[in-house]
C-alpha positions as CSV (number, residue, x, y, z in Angstrom):
1,X,-21.8,13.7,10.1
2,X,-18.4,12.9,11.8
3,X,-18.5,12.8,15.6
4,X,-15.7,15.0,17.0
5,X,-13.2,13.0,19.0
6,X,-12.7,14.6,22.4
7,X,-9.4,12.9,22.8
8,X,-8.0,14.4,19.6
9,X,-5.0,16.6,20.0
10,X,-6.0,18.9,17.1
11,X,-9.1,21.0,17.0
12,X,-12.4,19.3,16.4
13,X,-14.2,22.2,14.7
14,X,-16.0,21.0,11.6
15,X,-14.1,23.3,9.0
16,X,-10.7,22.2,10.4
17,X,-11.8,18.6,10.5
18,X,-12.8,18.8,6.9
19,X,-9.5,20.3,5.9
20,X,-7.6,17.6,7.8
21,X,-9.7,14.9,6.1
22,X,-9.0,16.5,2.7
23,X,-5.3,16.5,3.5
24,X,-5.4,12.9,4.5
25,X,-7.1,11.9,1.3
26,X,-4.6,13.9,-0.8
27,X,-1.8,12.1,0.9
28,X,-3.5,8.8,0.4
29,X,-4.0,9.2,-3.3
30,X,-0.3,9.7,-3.7
31,X,0.7,6.5,-2.0
32,X,0.1,4.2,-4.9
33,X,0.5,5.8,-8.4
34,X,4.3,5.8,-8.3
35,X,4.1,2.1,-7.8
36,X,1.0,1.1,-9.9
37,X,2.2,3.0,-12.9
38,X,5.2,0.6,-13.4
39,X,3.4,-2.8,-13.8
40,X,1.6,-2.0,-17.1
41,X,4.8,-0.6,-18.5
42,X,7.1,-3.6,-17.7
43,X,7.1,-4.9,-21.3
44,X,7.8,-1.4,-22.7
45,X,10.6,-0.7,-20.2
46,X,12.1,-4.1,-20.9
47,X,12.1,-3.4,-24.7
48,X,13.5,0.1,-24.1
49,X,16.2,-0.8,-21.6
50,X,17.0,-4.5,-22.1
51,X,16.5,-5.2,-18.4
52,X,15.7,-8.8,-17.4
53,X,12.6,-10.0,-15.6
54,X,14.6,-10.3,-12.4
55,X,15.9,-6.7,-12.7
56,X,12.4,-5.5,-13.5
57,X,11.2,-7.5,-10.4
58,X,13.9,-5.6,-8.4
59,X,12.5,-2.3,-9.7
60,X,9.1,-3.1,-8.3
61,X,10.6,-4.6,-5.1
62,X,12.8,-1.5,-4.3
63,X,10.0,0.6,-2.9
64,X,9.0,-2.3,-0.7
65,X,12.6,-2.6,0.6
66,X,12.5,1.1,1.3
67,X,9.2,0.6,3.2
68,X,10.9,-2.2,5.2
69,X,14.0,-0.2,6.2
70,X,12.3,3.1,6.8
71,X,8.9,2.2,8.4
72,X,10.1,1.2,11.8
73,X,12.2,4.4,12.0
74,X,9.4,6.7,11.1
75,X,8.5,7.5,14.7
76,X,12.0,8.8,15.2
77,X,11.2,11.5,12.7
78,X,7.8,12.3,14.2
79,X,9.4,12.6,17.7
80,X,11.9,15.1,16.2
81,X,9.8,17.0,13.7
82,X,6.2,16.2,14.5
83,X,3.7,14.1,12.4
84,X,2.5,16.9,10.1
85,X,6.0,18.1,9.1
86,X,7.1,14.5,8.5
87,X,4.2,13.9,6.2
88,X,5.0,17.2,4.3
89,X,8.6,15.9,3.9
90,X,7.2,12.6,2.6
91,X,5.3,14.3,-0.1
92,X,8.4,16.2,-1.3
93,X,10.4,13.0,-1.4
94,X,7.7,11.3,-3.4
95,X,7.8,14.2,-5.9
96,X,11.6,14.3,-6.2
97,X,11.8,10.5,-6.5
98,X,9.2,10.4,-9.3
99,X,11.1,13.1,-11.3
100,X,14.5,11.5,-10.8
101,X,13.4,8.0,-12.0
102,X,12.1,9.6,-15.2
103,X,15.6,10.8,-16.2
104,X,17.0,8.9,-19.3
105,X,19.7,7.0,-17.2
106,X,19.1,3.5,-15.9
107,X,20.6,4.0,-12.4
108,X,18.3,7.1,-12.0
109,X,15.4,4.7,-12.6
110,X,16.4,2.8,-9.5
111,X,17.5,5.8,-7.3
112,X,14.3,7.7,-7.9
113,X,12.3,4.6,-7.1
114,X,14.1,4.3,-3.7
115,X,13.5,8.0,-2.9
116,X,9.8,7.8,-3.7
117,X,9.6,4.6,-1.8
118,X,10.9,6.3,1.3
119,X,8.3,9.0,1.0
120,X,5.5,6.6,0.6
121,X,6.8,4.6,3.6
122,X,6.3,7.6,5.9
123,X,2.7,8.1,4.6
124,X,1.9,4.4,5.0
125,X,3.0,4.4,8.6
126,X,1.6,7.6,9.8
127,X,-1.9,7.7,8.3
128,X,-3.3,5.0,10.7
129,X,-1.9,6.8,13.7
130,X,-3.3,10.1,12.4
131,X,-6.7,8.5,12.2
132,X,-6.4,6.9,15.6
133,X,-5.4,10.3,17.1
134,X,-8.0,12.5,15.5
135,X,-10.9,10.3,14.4
136,X,-10.9,7.3,16.7
137,X,-14.7,7.1,17.0
138,X,-15.0,7.2,13.2
139,X,-11.9,5.1,12.4
140,X,-13.8,2.7,10.2
141,X,-15.2,5.4,8.0
142,X,-12.0,7.5,7.7
143,X,-9.9,4.3,7.0
144,X,-12.5,3.3,4.4
145,X,-12.3,6.7,2.7
146,X,-8.5,6.9,2.6
147,X,-7.8,3.3,1.7
148,X,-10.4,3.7,-1.0
149,X,-8.7,6.8,-2.3
150,X,-5.4,4.9,-2.3
151,X,-7.0,2.2,-4.5
152,X,-8.5,4.9,-6.8
153,X,-4.9,6.3,-7.3
154,X,-3.6,2.8,-8.0
155,X,-6.4,2.0,-10.5
156,X,-6.1,5.3,-12.3
157,X,-2.3,4.9,-12.6
158,X,-2.6,1.4,-13.8
159,X,-5.3,2.3,-16.4
160,X,-3.7,5.3,-18.1
161,X,0.0,4.4,-18.0
162,X,0.0,2.5,-21.3
163,X,-2.1,5.1,-23.2
164,X,0.2,7.8,-21.9
165,X,3.3,5.8,-22.8
166,X,2.0,5.3,-26.3
167,X,1.7,9.0,-26.8
168,X,4.8,10.4,-28.6
169,X,4.9,13.4,-26.3
170,X,5.1,11.4,-23.1
171,X,6.7,8.0,-23.8
172,X,7.1,5.6,-20.8
173,X,9.3,8.1,-18.9
174,X,6.7,10.8,-19.2
175,X,4.0,8.4,-18.1
176,X,6.0,7.8,-14.9
177,X,6.9,11.5,-14.4
178,X,3.3,12.9,-14.6
179,X,2.5,11.7,-11.1
180,X,4.9,14.3,-9.6
181,X,2.2,16.9,-10.4
182,X,-0.2,15.2,-8.0
183,X,2.2,14.7,-5.2
184,X,3.4,18.3,-5.4
185,X,-0.2,19.6,-5.3
186,X,-0.8,17.4,-2.2
187,X,2.3,19.0,-0.6
188,X,0.7,22.5,-0.8
189,X,-2.6,21.3,0.4
190,X,-1.0,19.7,3.4
191,X,1.2,22.6,4.4
192,X,-1.4,24.3,6.7
193,X,-1.6,21.2,8.9
194,X,2.0,21.7,10.0
195,X,0.7,24.6,12.2
196,X,-2.7,23.0,13.0
197,X,-1.6,19.6,14.2
198,X,0.2,20.0,17.5
199,X,3.4,18.2,18.1
200,X,3.1,15.7,21.0
201,X,4.9,16.9,24.1
202,X,5.8,13.5,25.6
203,X,7.0,10.4,23.9
204,X,7.9,6.9,25.0
205,X,11.5,5.8,24.6
206,X,11.8,4.5,21.0
207,X,14.0,1.5,21.8
208,X,11.9,0.4,24.7
209,X,8.7,0.7,22.7
210,X,10.2,-1.4,19.9
211,X,11.5,-4.0,22.3
212,X,8.1,-4.3,23.9
213,X,6.4,-4.7,20.5
214,X,8.8,-7.4,19.3
215,X,7.9,-9.5,22.4
216,X,4.2,-9.3,21.5
217,X,2.8,-12.3,19.6
218,X,-0.1,-10.3,18.5
219,X,2.1,-7.6,17.0
220,X,4.0,-10.3,15.0
221,X,0.7,-11.7,13.7
222,X,-0.4,-8.3,12.5
223,X,3.1,-7.7,10.9
224,X,3.3,-11.1,9.1
225,X,-0.4,-10.8,7.9
226,X,0.4,-7.4,6.5
227,X,3.5,-8.8,4.8
228,X,1.7,-11.7,3.2
229,X,-1.1,-9.4,2.1
230,X,1.4,-6.9,0.6
231,X,3.4,-9.8,-1.0
232,X,0.3,-10.8,-3.0
233,X,-0.7,-7.2,-3.8
234,X,2.7,-6.2,-5.3
235,X,3.0,-9.4,-7.2
236,X,-0.3,-8.7,-8.9
237,X,0.6,-5.1,-9.4
238,X,3.9,-6.0,-11.0
239,X,3.1,-9.1,-13.1
240,X,-0.6,-9.5,-14.1
241,X,-0.1,-7.4,-17.3
242,X,2.9,-9.6,-18.3
243,X,1.0,-12.8,-17.4
244,X,-1.9,-11.8,-19.6
245,X,0.3,-10.6,-22.5
246,X,2.2,-14.0,-22.4
247,X,-1.3,-15.7,-22.9
248,X,-2.0,-13.7,-26.0
249,X,-3.7,-10.5,-24.7
250,X,-2.4,-7.2,-26.0
251,X,-0.7,-4.6,-23.8
252,X,-3.7,-2.2,-23.6
253,X,-6.2,-4.9,-22.6
254,X,-3.7,-6.2,-20.0
255,X,-3.2,-2.8,-18.6
256,X,-7.0,-2.3,-18.3
257,X,-7.4,-5.6,-16.6
258,X,-4.9,-4.5,-14.0
259,X,-6.8,-1.3,-13.7
260,X,-10.0,-3.3,-13.2
261,X,-8.4,-5.2,-10.4
262,X,-7.4,-1.9,-8.8
263,X,-10.9,-0.6,-9.4
264,X,-12.5,-3.5,-7.5
265,X,-9.8,-3.0,-4.9
266,X,-11.4,0.4,-4.4
267,X,-14.7,-1.3,-3.5
268,X,-12.9,-3.7,-1.2
269,X,-11.0,-0.9,0.5
270,X,-14.3,1.0,1.0
271,X,-16.5,-1.9,2.2
272,X,-14.2,-4.1,4.4
273,X,-13.0,-1.4,6.9
274,X,-16.6,-0.4,7.6
275,X,-17.6,-4.1,8.0
276,X,-14.6,-4.7,10.2
277,X,-15.4,-1.6,12.3
278,X,-18.7,-3.1,13.3
279,X,-17.2,-6.4,14.5
280,X,-14.9,-7.1,17.5
281,X,-13.7,-10.3,15.8
282,X,-12.4,-10.0,12.3
283,X,-11.6,-13.7,11.6
284,X,-14.6,-14.4,9.5
285,X,-13.8,-11.4,7.3
286,X,-10.3,-12.8,6.8
287,X,-11.6,-16.2,5.8
288,X,-13.9,-14.7,3.2
289,X,-11.1,-12.5,1.7
290,X,-8.6,-15.4,1.4
291,X,-11.2,-17.7,-0.1
292,X,-11.9,-15.1,-2.8
293,X,-8.2,-14.6,-3.5
294,X,-7.6,-18.4,-3.8
295,X,-10.5,-18.8,-6.3
296,X,-9.2,-16.0,-8.4
297,X,-5.6,-17.4,-8.5
298,X,-6.9,-20.7,-9.7
299,X,-8.9,-18.9,-12.4
300,X,-5.8,-17.0,-13.5
301,X,-4.0,-20.3,-14.1
302,X,-6.5,-20.9,-16.9
303,X,-7.2,-17.4,-18.2
304,X,-10.0,-17.8,-20.8
305,X,-10.8,-14.5,-22.4
306,X,-14.4,-14.2,-21.1
307,X,-13.4,-15.0,-17.5
308,X,-10.3,-12.9,-17.0
309,X,-12.4,-9.9,-15.9
310,X,-14.0,-12.0,-13.2
311,X,-10.7,-13.3,-11.8
312,X,-9.0,-9.9,-11.8
313,X,-12.1,-8.4,-10.2
314,X,-12.2,-11.0,-7.4
315,X,-8.5,-10.7,-6.6
316,X,-8.7,-7.0,-6.7
317,X,-11.5,-6.9,-4.2
318,X,-9.9,-9.4,-2.0
319,X,-6.5,-7.7,-1.9
320,X,-8.0,-4.2,-1.6
321,X,-10.2,-5.4,1.2
322,X,-7.3,-7.1,3.0
323,X,-5.3,-3.9,2.9
324,X,-8.1,-1.9,4.4
325,X,-8.5,-4.6,7.0
326,X,-4.8,-4.5,7.9
327,X,-5.1,-0.7,8.6
328,X,-8.1,-1.4,10.8
329,X,-6.2,-4.1,12.7
330,X,-3.4,-1.6,13.5
331,X,-5.9,0.8,14.9
332,X,-8.0,-1.9,16.8
333,X,-5.0,-3.7,18.3
334,X,-3.5,-0.4,19.7
335,X,-4.3,1.3,23.0
336,X,-3.5,4.8,21.8
337,X,-2.2,6.8,18.8
338,X,1.4,6.5,19.8
339,X,1.1,2.7,20.0
340,X,-0.7,2.8,16.7
341,X,2.3,4.6,15.1
342,X,4.7,2.2,16.7
343,X,2.7,-0.9,15.6
344,X,2.2,0.6,12.2
345,X,6.0,1.1,11.9
346,X,6.8,-2.5,13.0
347,X,4.0,-4.1,10.9
348,X,5.0,-2.2,7.8
349,X,8.7,-2.6,8.3
350,X,8.5,-6.4,8.7
351,X,5.6,-6.7,6.4
352,X,7.1,-4.9,3.5
353,X,10.5,-6.7,3.8
354,X,8.4,-9.9,3.4
355,X,6.5,-8.3,0.5
356,X,9.7,-7.1,-1.2
357,X,10.6,-10.7,-2.0
358,X,7.3,-11.2,-3.9
359,X,7.9,-9.6,-7.3
360,X,11.4,-11.0,-7.4
361,X,10.5,-14.6,-6.5
362,X,7.4,-14.6,-8.7
363,X,9.4,-13.4,-11.7
364,X,12.3,-15.7,-10.9
365,X,10.0,-18.8,-10.8
366,X,8.8,-17.9,-14.3
367,X,12.4,-17.4,-15.5
368,X,13.2,-20.9,-14.2
369,X,10.1,-22.7,-15.4
370,X,8.8,-20.7,-18.4
371,X,5.3,-21.1,-17.0
372,X,3.3,-18.5,-15.0
373,X,1.1,-21.3,-13.5
374,X,3.9,-22.3,-11.2
375,X,4.3,-18.8,-10.0
376,X,0.5,-18.5,-9.4
377,X,0.6,-21.9,-7.5
378,X,3.3,-20.4,-5.3
379,X,1.1,-17.4,-4.6
380,X,-1.8,-19.7,-3.8
381,X,0.4,-21.3,-1.1
382,X,1.1,-17.8,0.3
383,X,-2.6,-17.2,0.5
384,X,-3.1,-20.3,2.6
385,X,-0.3,-19.2,5.0
386,X,-1.9,-15.8,5.2
387,X,-5.2,-17.4,6.3
388,X,-3.4,-19.2,9.1
389,X,-1.6,-16.0,10.4
390,X,-4.7,-13.8,9.8
391,X,-6.9,-15.9,12.0
392,X,-4.5,-15.0,14.9
393,X,-4.3,-11.3,14.0
394,X,-8.1,-11.1,13.6
395,X,-8.8,-12.4,17.1
396,X,-9.8,-9.6,19.5
397,X,-7.0,-8.2,21.7
398,X,-5.0,-5.1,22.5
399,X,-1.3,-4.2,22.5
400,X,-0.5,-1.9,25.5
401,X,2.8,-0.1,25.7
402,X,2.4,1.5,29.0
403,X,4.2,4.7,30.0
């Protein structure tokens, strides 16, 4: 049973806690399908629209650019409207963006992607702060649950996108549009929290808080670690199906391999936050995760048919676990929920700007060389850099903003 947090600003009665947790999980499951549904359809979209690999890389990078621009500004919206109302608006933006990008008009594909990316950015930033505020004593468990649900959403979207797109009723645009139903349902489930979650009465000055954070070496380590983790995650999400198809595997198998990677990511997202929550020092966990990622990248350079499921499973677990760990680092390195929101905004803004270059660079390296192994070797170098930065972020410490 969850232990009520005495410091939580919202009520701690069990029924209301359960409703809040349900709301968090419904938000979480909507933070990946709009992104994960694109990767398996890259070849189909290319054939339908004639877009180049670089332009398709831009399509997968646009949400990350939106994350980078919007994330640091998220606390401005929570100061004005409150956390619950901001999250409700985020779900509406995700819904609208998904519908717009499904219109038969290439610019709409990009505009809708940006809109849904902005909505996802709000959710990404605010969920760690919401956990810190309402469930601090159970942060490992709640983070495990919602990061696991995010991975479930990604795995499901990756797995069923190709079958849906192959259905004459849906096509690839319908396969993208269907996720608007899930985000709209989450909006209605979340609405009661607008009245239940009290708006904070006092806030620190936004500019002073950001200035303080940018002077913190620990904050930068968390931000860069998040960026490098997301860099790898979105590269895999965008390009693994294409890599496998170029090696002779069919589209359906490649899509299911991506789904398998997201499925093992669910396991990583569930296990790693709980493990991290029991340790004051997370450096050993980071070492294990990067080692698994490196092994799988080398394996993907030589994708023998019988071994592909092993490599995609390993990299899925490593990246899913790394994401869950980043969320825990934001909570652990913050003194309070407001600091958690500010650190989350900074880490995700800087982190996703780094990550946004990933799909574009990865695809461009292939365009230049004609060989995915060079792109994978580049990603291996990124993993080693992530290990170096992560060992600093995983060391015990706190970021205190003061009054």
